[in-house]
C-alpha positions as CSV (number, residue, x, y, z in Angstrom):
1,M,29.1,154.8,-87.8
2,S,29.3,152.4,-84.8
3,E,31.8,152.9,-81.9
4,L,33.5,149.6,-82.9
5,S,34.0,150.7,-86.5
6,E,35.4,154.0,-85.2
7,D,37.9,152.1,-83.0
8,I,39.0,149.9,-85.9
9,Q,39.2,153.0,-88.2
10,N,41.3,154.8,-85.6
11,A,43.6,151.7,-85.2
12,T,44.0,151.7,-89.0
13,V,45.1,155.3,-88.9
14,V,47.6,154.7,-86.0
15,L,49.1,151.7,-87.7
16,S,49.6,153.7,-90.9
17,E,51.3,156.5,-89.0
18,L,53.6,154.0,-87.2
19,Q,54.9,152.9,-90.5
20,K,56.5,156.3,-90.8
21,K,57.2,156.9,-87.1
22,P,57.8,153.4,-85.5
23,D,59.4,155.0,-82.4
24,N,56.7,157.6,-81.6
25,I,55.7,157.2,-78.0
26,Q,52.3,158.8,-78.4
27,L,51.3,156.7,-81.4
28,L,52.4,153.5,-79.6
29,R,50.4,154.6,-76.5
30,S,47.3,155.2,-78.6
31,L,47.6,151.8,-80.3
32,G,48.1,150.1,-76.9
33,D,44.9,151.8,-75.7
34,L,42.9,150.7,-78.8
35,L,44.1,147.1,-78.5
36,R,42.5,146.9,-75.1
37,S,39.3,146.3,-77.1
38,P,38.9,142.5,-78.0
39,E,37.2,143.6,-81.2
40,V,40.2,145.7,-82.3
41,R,42.9,143.1,-81.5
42,S,40.8,140.4,-83.3
43,S,40.3,142.6,-86.3
44,A,41.6,141.8,-89.8
45,V,43.5,145.0,-90.0
46,V,45.5,144.3,-86.9
47,F,46.2,140.7,-87.9
48,E,47.4,141.9,-91.4
49,N,49.7,144.4,-89.7
50,L,51.4,141.8,-87.3
51,P,54.5,141.4,-89.5
52,S,55.0,145.2,-89.5
53,I,54.3,145.5,-85.8
54,V,56.9,142.8,-85.0
55,K,59.5,144.2,-87.4
56,K,59.1,147.7,-85.8
57,T,59.3,146.2,-82.4
58,N,62.5,144.4,-83.3
59,Y,63.9,147.8,-84.3
60,V,62.9,149.3,-81.0
61,V,64.2,146.4,-78.9
62,G,67.5,146.6,-80.7
63,A,67.7,150.3,-80.1
64,Y,67.1,149.7,-76.4
65,L,69.7,147.0,-76.1
66,N,72.2,149.2,-78.0
67,S,71.5,152.1,-75.7
68,V,72.3,150.1,-72.6
69,V,75.6,148.8,-74.1
70,D,76.5,152.3,-75.3
71,S,77.8,153.8,-72.0
72,S,77.8,157.3,-73.5
73,G,74.1,157.3,-73.3
74,G,73.8,158.1,-77.0
75,D,70.4,156.4,-77.5
76,K,69.1,159.1,-79.7
77,E,71.3,157.7,-82.4
78,Y,68.8,154.8,-82.5
79,T,65.4,156.3,-81.7
80,S,63.9,159.8,-81.9
81,E,62.8,159.5,-78.3
82,P,64.5,157.7,-75.3
83,A,64.7,154.0,-76.2
84,P,63.6,152.6,-72.9
85,L,60.4,154.7,-72.9
86,V,59.7,153.7,-76.5
87,L,60.2,150.1,-75.7
88,L,57.9,150.2,-72.7
89,E,55.1,151.5,-74.9
90,A,55.9,148.9,-77.6
91,L,55.8,146.1,-75.1
92,R,52.4,147.4,-73.8
93,V,51.2,147.1,-77.4
94,L,52.3,143.4,-77.5
95,V,50.7,142.7,-74.1
96,N,47.4,144.0,-75.2
97,L,47.8,142.5,-78.7
98,T,48.1,138.9,-77.3
99,A,45.7,139.1,-74.3
100,D,43.1,136.3,-74.7
101,N,43.7,136.1,-78.5
102,S,44.8,132.8,-79.9
103,A,45.3,134.0,-83.5
104,N,47.8,136.7,-82.4
105,R,49.6,134.3,-80.0
106,D,49.8,131.7,-82.8
107,Y,51.6,134.2,-85.0
108,F,54.1,135.0,-82.3
109,T,54.9,131.3,-81.9
110,S,55.0,130.3,-85.6
111,E,58.2,129.0,-87.3
112,N,57.0,130.4,-90.6
113,Y,58.0,134.0,-90.1
114,K,61.7,135.2,-89.9
115,E,60.8,138.3,-88.0
116,V,59.3,136.2,-85.2
117,A,62.5,134.3,-84.6
118,E,64.4,137.6,-84.6
119,F,61.9,139.1,-82.2
120,W,62.3,136.3,-79.5
121,N,66.1,136.4,-79.8
122,R,66.0,140.1,-79.1
123,V,63.3,140.5,-76.6
124,S,64.6,137.6,-74.4
125,N,67.9,139.5,-74.1
126,C,65.9,142.1,-72.2
127,L,65.6,139.6,-69.4
128,V,69.4,139.6,-68.8
129,I,70.7,142.9,-70.0
130,D,72.5,144.8,-67.3
131,D,70.2,147.7,-66.9
132,K,69.7,148.7,-63.2
133,S,67.8,151.9,-64.0
134,E,64.2,152.3,-63.1
135,S,63.1,151.9,-66.7
136,G,65.3,148.8,-67.0
137,E,63.3,147.2,-64.2
138,Q,60.0,148.3,-65.7
139,I,61.1,146.8,-69.1
140,L,61.9,143.5,-67.4
141,T,58.5,143.4,-65.7
142,R,56.7,144.2,-68.9
143,V,58.6,141.5,-70.9
144,V,57.6,139.0,-68.3
145,L,54.0,140.2,-68.5
146,F,54.1,139.7,-72.3
147,M,55.4,136.2,-72.0
148,S,52.8,135.4,-69.5
149,Q,50.1,135.9,-72.1
150,F,51.2,132.6,-73.5
151,I,50.3,130.6,-70.4
152,Y,47.0,132.2,-69.4
153,N,43.6,131.3,-70.7
154,T,44.7,129.1,-73.6
155,D,44.6,125.4,-74.5
156,N,47.8,125.8,-76.5
157,K,50.1,126.6,-73.6
158,V,52.3,123.6,-74.0
159,N,52.7,124.2,-77.8
160,Y,53.7,127.8,-77.2
161,L,56.2,127.0,-74.5
162,N,57.6,124.1,-76.7
163,F,58.2,126.7,-79.4
164,L,60.0,129.0,-77.0
165,Y,62.5,126.3,-76.0
166,G,64.4,127.0,-79.2
167,F,65.5,130.4,-78.0
168,D,67.6,129.3,-75.0
169,L,65.0,130.9,-72.8
170,H,65.8,128.7,-69.8
171,T,69.2,130.4,-69.5
172,K,67.7,133.9,-69.7
173,L,64.9,133.1,-67.3
174,Y,67.4,131.9,-64.8
175,G,69.5,135.0,-65.3
176,A,66.5,137.2,-64.8
177,I,65.5,135.5,-61.5
178,R,69.1,135.9,-60.3
179,R,69.0,139.6,-61.4
180,I,65.9,140.3,-59.4
181,S,67.2,138.3,-56.4
182,S,70.6,140.0,-56.3
183,V,69.8,142.1,-53.2
184,E,71.0,142.1,-49.6
185,E,69.4,139.2,-47.7
186,S,67.6,141.6,-45.4
187,E,65.8,143.1,-48.5
188,F,65.1,139.7,-50.2
189,D,61.5,139.1,-51.1
190,P,60.8,136.0,-53.3
191,T,57.5,137.5,-54.5
192,D,59.4,140.2,-56.3
193,A,60.0,137.6,-59.0
194,Q,56.6,135.9,-58.6
195,N,55.4,136.3,-62.2
196,L,58.8,135.5,-63.7
197,I,59.0,132.3,-61.5
198,E,55.5,131.3,-62.4
199,F,56.3,131.5,-66.2
200,T,59.6,129.7,-65.6
201,Q,57.8,126.9,-63.8
202,E,55.3,126.6,-66.7
203,Y,58.2,126.7,-69.2
204,F,60.3,124.0,-67.4
205,T,57.3,121.7,-66.8
206,A,56.1,122.0,-70.5
207,N,59.6,121.2,-71.8
208,N,60.6,118.5,-69.3
209,E,61.2,115.9,-72.0
210,K,63.3,118.3,-74.0
211,I,65.3,119.4,-71.0
212,I,66.3,115.9,-69.9
213,R,67.6,115.2,-73.4
214,D,69.5,118.5,-73.7
215,E,73.2,117.6,-73.2
216,V,74.3,121.2,-73.4
217,F,71.8,122.3,-70.8
218,Q,72.8,119.4,-68.6
219,D,76.2,120.9,-68.1
220,T,74.7,123.9,-66.3
221,V,72.0,122.2,-64.2
222,G,74.2,121.9,-61.1
223,E,74.6,125.7,-61.1
224,Y,70.8,126.1,-61.5
225,L,70.0,123.7,-58.7
226,S,72.5,125.4,-56.4
227,F,70.8,128.7,-57.0
228,Y,67.2,127.5,-56.7
229,T,67.9,125.6,-53.5
230,W,69.7,128.7,-52.1
231,F,66.6,130.7,-53.0
232,L,64.4,128.4,-51.0
233,E,66.8,128.2,-48.1
234,V,66.9,132.0,-47.8
235,T,63.1,132.1,-48.1
236,F,62.6,129.5,-45.4
237,T,65.2,131.0,-43.1
238,N,63.7,134.4,-43.3
239,F,60.1,133.3,-43.7
240,K,58.7,135.1,-40.7
241,K,60.1,138.5,-41.7
242,I,59.2,138.0,-45.4
243,S,55.6,137.0,-44.6
244,E,55.0,140.2,-42.6
245,S,55.1,142.2,-45.8
246,A,54.4,139.7,-48.7
247,D,51.0,138.4,-49.6
248,E,50.5,134.9,-48.1
249,D,49.0,133.4,-51.3
250,D,51.8,135.0,-53.5
251,L,54.4,133.6,-51.2
252,D,52.9,130.1,-51.2
253,E,52.7,130.1,-54.9
254,T,56.3,131.3,-55.4
255,I,57.7,128.6,-53.1
256,S,55.6,125.9,-54.8
257,N,56.8,127.0,-58.3
258,I,60.5,127.0,-57.3
259,I,60.0,123.5,-55.9
260,D,58.4,122.4,-59.2
261,I,61.4,123.9,-61.1
262,I,63.8,121.9,-59.0
263,L,61.6,118.8,-59.6
264,V,62.1,119.1,-63.3
265,L,65.9,119.9,-62.9
266,T,66.4,116.6,-61.0
267,S,64.5,114.4,-63.5
268,F,67.6,113.5,-65.5
269,D,68.6,109.8,-65.6
270,E,72.0,110.9,-64.5
271,L,73.7,114.2,-63.7
272,E,77.4,114.5,-63.2
273,S,77.2,117.5,-61.0
274,I,74.6,116.2,-58.5
275,D,77.2,114.9,-56.0
276,K,79.5,117.8,-56.4
277,I,76.7,120.3,-55.3
278,H,75.6,118.0,-52.5
279,G,72.1,117.8,-53.9
280,N,70.6,115.5,-51.4
281,A,72.0,117.4,-48.4
282,K,70.4,120.5,-49.8
283,I,67.0,118.9,-50.2
284,L,67.0,117.2,-46.8
285,N,67.9,120.5,-45.3
286,L,65.0,122.2,-47.0
287,L,62.7,119.5,-45.7
288,K,63.9,120.5,-42.2
289,L,63.5,124.2,-42.7
290,I,60.2,124.4,-44.6
291,P,57.9,126.6,-42.7
292,S,54.8,125.0,-41.1
293,G,52.6,128.0,-42.0
294,L,52.4,127.3,-45.7
295,S,48.9,126.4,-47.1
296,S,50.6,124.1,-49.6
297,L,52.9,122.6,-47.0
298,T,51.9,118.9,-47.5
299,M,52.2,119.1,-51.3
300,D,55.5,121.0,-51.0
301,R,57.0,118.4,-48.6
302,R,55.9,115.6,-50.9
303,K,57.6,117.2,-53.8
304,L,60.8,117.8,-51.9
305,F,60.7,114.2,-50.7
306,S,60.2,113.1,-54.4
307,I,63.1,115.3,-55.5
308,S,65.4,113.5,-53.0
309,G,64.2,110.2,-54.4
310,Q,64.9,111.4,-57.9
311,I,68.5,112.4,-57.0
312,S,69.3,109.0,-55.4
313,S,67.6,107.1,-58.3
314,M,70.0,108.6,-60.9
315,K,72.2,106.0,-62.6
316,N,75.4,107.7,-61.4
317,F,74.3,108.0,-57.8
318,N,77.2,106.7,-55.7
319,N,77.7,109.1,-52.9
320,V,78.8,107.5,-49.6
321,D,78.6,111.0,-48.0
322,D,74.8,110.9,-48.6
323,L,74.6,107.5,-46.8
324,K,76.4,109.0,-43.8
325,L,74.1,112.0,-43.9
326,A,71.1,109.8,-44.0
327,L,72.3,107.8,-40.9
328,D,73.0,111.0,-39.1
329,Y,69.3,111.8,-39.3
330,F,68.5,108.4,-37.9
331,Q,70.8,108.9,-35.0
332,E,69.4,112.4,-34.4
333,A,65.9,110.9,-34.4
334,E,66.8,108.6,-31.5
335,S,66.7,111.5,-29.0
336,N,65.1,114.3,-31.0
337,S,62.0,114.8,-33.2
338,V,63.0,114.6,-36.8
339,D,60.6,115.4,-39.6
340,P,59.2,112.1,-40.9
341,Y,59.7,113.2,-44.5
342,V,63.4,113.5,-43.7
343,I,63.5,110.0,-42.2
344,A,61.6,108.6,-45.2
345,A,63.9,110.4,-47.6
346,S,67.0,109.2,-45.7
347,S,65.6,105.6,-46.0
348,I,65.1,106.0,-49.8
349,I,68.7,107.3,-50.2
350,L,70.1,104.3,-48.4
351,G,67.8,102.0,-50.3
352,N,68.5,103.4,-53.7
353,Y,72.2,103.0,-53.2
354,V,71.6,99.3,-53.3
355,T,71.8,98.1,-56.8
356,T,73.7,94.8,-56.3
357,R,74.1,92.1,-53.6
358,E,77.5,93.6,-52.9
359,K,76.1,97.0,-52.3
360,S,73.4,95.6,-50.1
361,D,76.1,94.0,-48.0
362,F,78.0,97.3,-47.9
363,V,75.0,99.2,-46.7
364,I,74.2,96.6,-44.0
365,Q,77.8,96.7,-42.8
366,F,77.8,100.6,-43.0
367,I,74.7,100.8,-40.8
368,D,76.1,98.2,-38.4
369,D,79.5,100.1,-38.1
370,T,77.8,103.5,-37.8
371,I,74.8,102.9,-35.6
372,G,74.5,99.2,-35.0
373,L,71.8,97.1,-36.7
374,D,69.7,96.4,-33.6
375,R,69.7,100.1,-32.7
376,F,68.9,101.1,-36.3
377,Y,65.8,98.9,-36.6
378,H,64.6,100.1,-33.2
379,I,64.9,103.8,-34.3
380,Y,63.2,102.9,-37.6
381,F,60.2,101.4,-36.1
382,Q,59.9,103.3,-32.8
383,R,61.0,106.9,-33.8
384,F,59.8,107.1,-37.4
385,A,56.5,109.0,-36.7
386,I,54.8,108.5,-40.1
387,N,52.2,111.2,-40.8
388,D,51.8,110.7,-44.6
389,V,51.1,107.5,-46.5
390,I,53.8,108.3,-49.1
391,Q,56.4,108.0,-46.4
392,I,55.6,104.2,-46.4
393,Q,57.9,104.1,-49.5
394,A,60.7,104.0,-46.9
395,V,60.3,100.3,-46.6
396,H,62.1,100.1,-49.9
397,L,65.3,100.2,-47.8
398,L,64.2,97.3,-45.7
399,S,63.5,95.3,-48.9
400,N,66.9,96.0,-50.3
401,I,68.8,95.0,-47.1
402,M,66.7,92.0,-46.2
403,T,68.5,89.1,-44.6
404,D,67.3,86.4,-42.3
405,D,68.8,88.3,-39.3
406,N,67.3,91.6,-40.5
407,A,63.9,90.0,-41.0
408,K,64.1,88.9,-37.4
409,R,64.8,92.4,-36.4
410,I,61.8,93.6,-38.3
411,L,59.6,91.1,-36.6
412,D,61.0,92.1,-33.3
413,N,59.1,95.3,-34.0
414,Y,56.0,93.4,-35.2
415,D,53.5,95.6,-33.2
416,Q,54.7,98.7,-35.0
417,L,54.8,96.9,-38.4
418,N,51.2,95.7,-37.9
419,E,49.6,98.6,-36.1
420,K,51.3,101.5,-37.9
421,F,52.7,100.6,-41.3
422,S,50.1,98.1,-42.3
423,K,47.1,100.0,-41.0
424,I,48.2,103.2,-42.8
425,I,48.8,101.5,-46.1
426,V,45.6,99.5,-45.9
427,D,43.6,102.6,-45.2
428,N,45.1,104.6,-48.0
429,G,46.3,101.9,-50.5
430,K,43.4,102.4,-52.8
431,Y,44.4,106.0,-53.5
432,Y,48.1,105.3,-53.6
433,P,48.6,102.0,-55.5
434,E,52.3,102.6,-56.2
435,V,53.0,103.0,-52.5
436,L,50.9,99.9,-51.8
437,N,52.9,97.9,-54.3
438,I,56.1,99.0,-52.7
439,Y,54.8,97.9,-49.3
440,L,53.6,94.5,-50.6
441,K,57.0,94.0,-52.3
442,F,58.6,94.5,-48.8
443,I,56.1,92.0,-47.3
444,K,57.0,89.5,-50.0
445,H,60.7,89.9,-49.2
446,L,60.0,89.4,-45.5
447,I,57.9,86.2,-46.0
448,K,60.3,84.7,-48.5
449,V,63.6,85.4,-46.6
450,R,62.2,84.7,-43.1
451,F,59.8,81.9,-43.7
452,V,59.9,80.3,-47.1
453,D,63.7,80.0,-47.4
454,T,64.3,79.1,-43.8
455,R,61.3,76.9,-43.2
456,D,60.6,78.7,-40.0
457,H,57.4,77.6,-38.2
458,D,57.1,81.0,-36.5
459,V,55.1,82.2,-39.5
460,M,52.0,81.2,-37.6
461,K,52.9,83.8,-34.8
462,Y,52.1,86.7,-37.3
463,I,48.9,85.3,-38.7
464,S,47.0,88.4,-37.6
465,L,49.1,90.5,-40.0
466,W,48.7,88.2,-43.0
467,S,45.0,87.9,-42.3
468,Y,44.6,91.6,-42.0
469,L,46.3,92.2,-45.3
470,F,44.4,89.4,-47.1
471,T,41.1,90.7,-45.8
472,N,41.5,94.4,-46.4
473,I,43.5,94.8,-49.6
474,E,41.6,94.5,-52.9
475,E,42.6,91.6,-55.2
476,S,45.6,92.4,-57.4
477,I,48.7,90.8,-58.7
478,S,50.7,92.2,-55.8
479,I,48.6,90.9,-53.0
480,N,48.2,87.6,-54.8
481,E,51.9,87.2,-55.0
482,V,52.0,87.7,-51.2
483,K,49.4,85.0,-50.9
484,L,51.3,82.6,-53.1
485,L,54.4,83.0,-50.9
486,M,52.2,82.5,-47.8
487,V,51.1,79.2,-49.3
488,Q,54.8,78.2,-49.8
489,A,55.6,79.3,-46.2
490,L,52.5,77.6,-44.5
491,I,52.3,74.4,-46.5
492,Q,55.6,73.1,-45.3
493,F,54.1,72.1,-42.0
494,Q,50.7,70.8,-43.3
495,G,50.2,67.2,-42.5
496,T,53.0,67.2,-40.0
497,E,53.1,67.3,-36.2
498,Q,54.1,70.9,-36.4
499,S,50.8,71.8,-38.2
500,D,48.7,74.1,-36.2
501,S,45.3,74.6,-37.8
502,S,43.1,74.9,-34.8
503,S,42.7,78.7,-34.9
504,P,39.8,79.9,-37.1
505,E,42.1,82.8,-38.1
506,I,44.8,80.4,-39.3
507,I,42.2,78.3,-41.1
508,N,40.7,81.3,-42.9
509,C,44.1,82.7,-43.8
510,V,45.3,79.4,-45.3
511,K,42.0,78.9,-47.2
512,D,42.3,82.4,-48.6
513,A,45.9,81.8,-49.7
514,L,45.1,78.4,-51.1
515,K,42.2,79.8,-53.1
516,T,44.5,82.3,-54.8
517,A,46.9,79.5,-55.7
518,I,44.3,77.2,-57.2
519,S,42.0,79.8,-58.9
520,P,41.9,80.6,-62.6
521,L,43.7,83.7,-63.7
522,S,41.3,86.7,-63.8
523,S,43.1,88.7,-66.5
524,N,44.6,87.9,-69.9
525,S,47.2,90.6,-69.2
526,T,48.7,88.6,-66.3
527,T,52.4,88.6,-66.6
528,I,54.3,85.3,-67.3
529,T,56.3,86.0,-64.1
530,Y,53.2,85.8,-62.1
531,I,52.0,82.6,-63.9
532,L,55.4,81.0,-63.2
533,E,55.1,81.9,-59.5
534,K,51.7,80.5,-59.3
535,L,52.8,77.2,-60.9
536,K,55.8,77.1,-58.6
537,T,53.5,77.5,-55.6
538,L,51.1,74.7,-56.8
539,G,54.1,72.4,-57.4
540,I,55.3,73.1,-53.9
541,L,51.8,72.7,-52.5
542,F,51.1,69.2,-53.9
543,H,54.7,68.0,-53.6
544,T,54.9,68.9,-49.9
545,L,51.5,67.4,-49.1
546,V,52.5,64.2,-50.7
547,N,55.9,64.1,-48.9
548,N,54.2,64.9,-45.6
549,G,51.7,62.1,-46.1
550,A,48.9,64.5,-46.3
551,S,45.8,63.7,-48.4
552,L,42.3,64.8,-49.2
553,K,41.3,63.6,-45.8
554,F,43.8,65.9,-44.2
555,L,42.4,68.9,-46.2
556,V,38.8,68.2,-45.6
557,E,39.4,67.7,-41.8
558,S,41.8,70.7,-41.4
559,Y,40.2,73.4,-43.6
560,F,36.7,72.4,-44.8
561,G,35.0,71.4,-41.5
562,N,34.8,67.7,-42.5
563,S,32.4,68.8,-45.3
564,I,32.9,66.9,-48.6
565,E,30.7,69.5,-50.3
566,A,32.9,72.3,-49.1
567,L,36.0,70.6,-50.3
568,R,34.4,69.8,-53.6
569,D,33.0,73.4,-54.3
570,E,35.7,75.5,-52.6
571,F,38.8,73.6,-53.7
572,I,38.4,70.8,-56.2
573,R,36.0,72.5,-58.6
574,I,38.0,75.7,-58.6
575,Y,41.2,73.9,-59.2
576,R,39.6,72.0,-62.1
577,D,38.6,75.4,-63.6
578,F,42.3,76.5,-63.4
579,L,43.6,73.3,-65.1
580,V,41.1,73.8,-67.9
581,Q,42.4,77.3,-68.4
582,L,46.0,76.0,-68.1
583,K,45.4,73.5,-70.9
584,L,43.3,75.6,-73.3
585,Q,44.8,79.1,-72.8
586,I,48.0,79.2,-70.9
587,L,49.8,76.3,-72.6
588,V,49.3,77.8,-76.0
589,P,52.3,79.5,-77.6
590,N,51.9,83.2,-77.2
591,P,53.6,85.9,-79.4
592,S,54.3,87.9,-76.2
593,S,56.4,85.2,-74.7
594,T,59.8,83.9,-75.9
595,A,60.4,80.2,-76.7
596,S,62.5,79.8,-73.6
597,Q,59.8,81.3,-71.4
598,F,57.2,79.0,-72.9
599,N,59.5,76.0,-72.3
600,V,59.9,77.0,-68.7
601,L,56.1,77.4,-68.4
602,S,55.5,74.0,-70.0
603,N,58.0,72.3,-67.8
604,N,56.5,73.8,-64.6
605,A,53.0,72.9,-65.7
606,K,54.1,69.3,-66.2
607,F,55.6,69.2,-62.7
608,V,52.4,70.7,-61.2
609,C,50.3,68.1,-63.0
610,G,52.6,65.3,-61.9
611,T,52.4,66.2,-58.3
612,T,48.6,66.7,-58.5
613,I,48.3,63.2,-59.8
614,S,50.4,61.9,-57.0
615,F,48.2,63.7,-54.5
616,L,44.8,62.8,-55.8
617,K,45.5,59.1,-56.7
618,N,45.0,58.2,-53.0
619,Q,41.4,59.1,-52.3
620,D,41.0,58.3,-48.7
621,I,37.6,60.0,-48.1
622,E,34.0,59.0,-48.7
623,S,33.3,60.7,-52.0
624,D,30.2,61.5,-54.0
625,D,29.5,61.3,-57.7
626,Q,30.2,65.0,-58.4
627,L,33.5,64.9,-56.5
628,D,34.6,61.7,-58.3
629,E,33.7,63.2,-61.6
630,L,35.7,66.4,-60.9
631,I,38.7,64.4,-59.7
632,Q,38.7,62.2,-62.8
633,E,38.5,65.3,-65.0
634,I,41.5,66.8,-63.1
635,L,43.5,63.6,-63.5
636,S,42.7,63.4,-67.2
637,I,43.8,66.9,-67.8
638,C,46.9,66.4,-65.8
639,L,47.8,63.3,-67.7
640,E,47.6,65.2,-71.0
641,V,49.7,68.1,-69.7
642,A,52.3,65.8,-68.1
643,K,52.7,63.9,-71.3
644,G,52.8,67.1,-73.3
645,T,49.8,66.1,-75.5
646,T,47.8,69.3,-75.0
């Protein structure tokens, strides 16, 4: 008889004996030893006995819970041996039973067995039962060890944790962490709850979608956030002392997991308690306190920064106290070094408060009354020492309080804008497209408010910035929208005495922007908003050229080096291709656009074609056959579109 067969045979005998003596410590210990063998815990005899094992465990857990509640210590009424000791061995059986075994784990997370639901309801109470004895602490540790079997070495982790959500486990996990942490601050060690916190983090992350829809749980989130932020604050404040005895990797992991839990708890669309507990104040303080010696420092800071953004993005965020707090950090930065993540988060708080024009005006006035706008913009650009590309998201505030005067204040700090902000985003934008889009949205606001709306000729003074962005950022809808606005800003002076096209940098910048305006769309998924902006730009382009008396001769002399061939191939031919696309594809009713959208699209296209005809009808250059043919084709298409006969 092989050793394996002997082990399985022995397990069969022990399981049979346990039917008669379910609370026998020696039998439970023997079964736990046998289940260390993968072959035994995967055997048919063990799987067939799972219902019996769970039912007997339910009995033992119940006996333990009753023994704790019964202050007379009469646990022998429930088990033949001390209930805590019996339960410790029963839990060891479960730990070994579910170690790297999907079939047994699946059984423990199945809705098909009544005893399983009873088991989780009972065993989860062991997390919060008021048992301060040594065995009580051991039982808590072993329950956590058992639960951890459902997150290690498995592809079904999310399914397991989703199942457990039905047992109010988040409340009990929270209670257990509080139970372990209820010590004098001088004795506090966050790694004492390391495994429990790791499981809690996995549980919260896996159930994020359920949590944010749980209205009952939402009522307690404020309490949870207050505790978990306190946990981090104590850890950070006493970090030096804690790190002398705690394992460095364990401490890093525990801190990161607590931050992840807070990240989930602040992912609600709205949270009534968030202002009451001063959520943003707590997070900004943690950003200040976080120890520099953490190996996961950058990621932890990024997550805390993101948490602050989540709080101020909630629908019910309306906390003027947070605005004052944010400005306090700006004032502090004027004379002292303030963590750039804190400045960036403060900017996001101010920016997220702005949801209407009225709120924008309020924030502008609030800044002016508190610091003064000139001083604020000086601090923003001169004292904001960006050291992480994600901090560039702080320009969200500048977009939301953009006025002509504030745009001037931004450009008063042009060197910092160009040398610091733009360089950082260009170098990293490929890896952080969302941050890049936020920055380009800010640039669009700046160009529109300062140069398009006001028709300010100073747009040429900052040509190095525009050229740098156009040259170094890969083509996308976002950068193309910037180029379209640049056409609108620059074209106002073309063909006039104010036109300044002598600089090669200006010429190349204008040509780059013009090419975007006239080129065919590169993707069928292009939004109708972008198409309308493109048509608006083309309408402004040709209408302005006609009004300024500019013609093909002006274009060829100013931007194409007096080369008819260059004008033909780099402008006219490309524009012809776009008009063909406009006629055959864009001006075809699309199920994805509404009737009103299509009407706007059609009307804008007619205006573009009308202004194009006006511009091209005066051919004041020596042409060639190819150019003439292209121009005639353009005029023909434009006539069809203008008449609505496409």
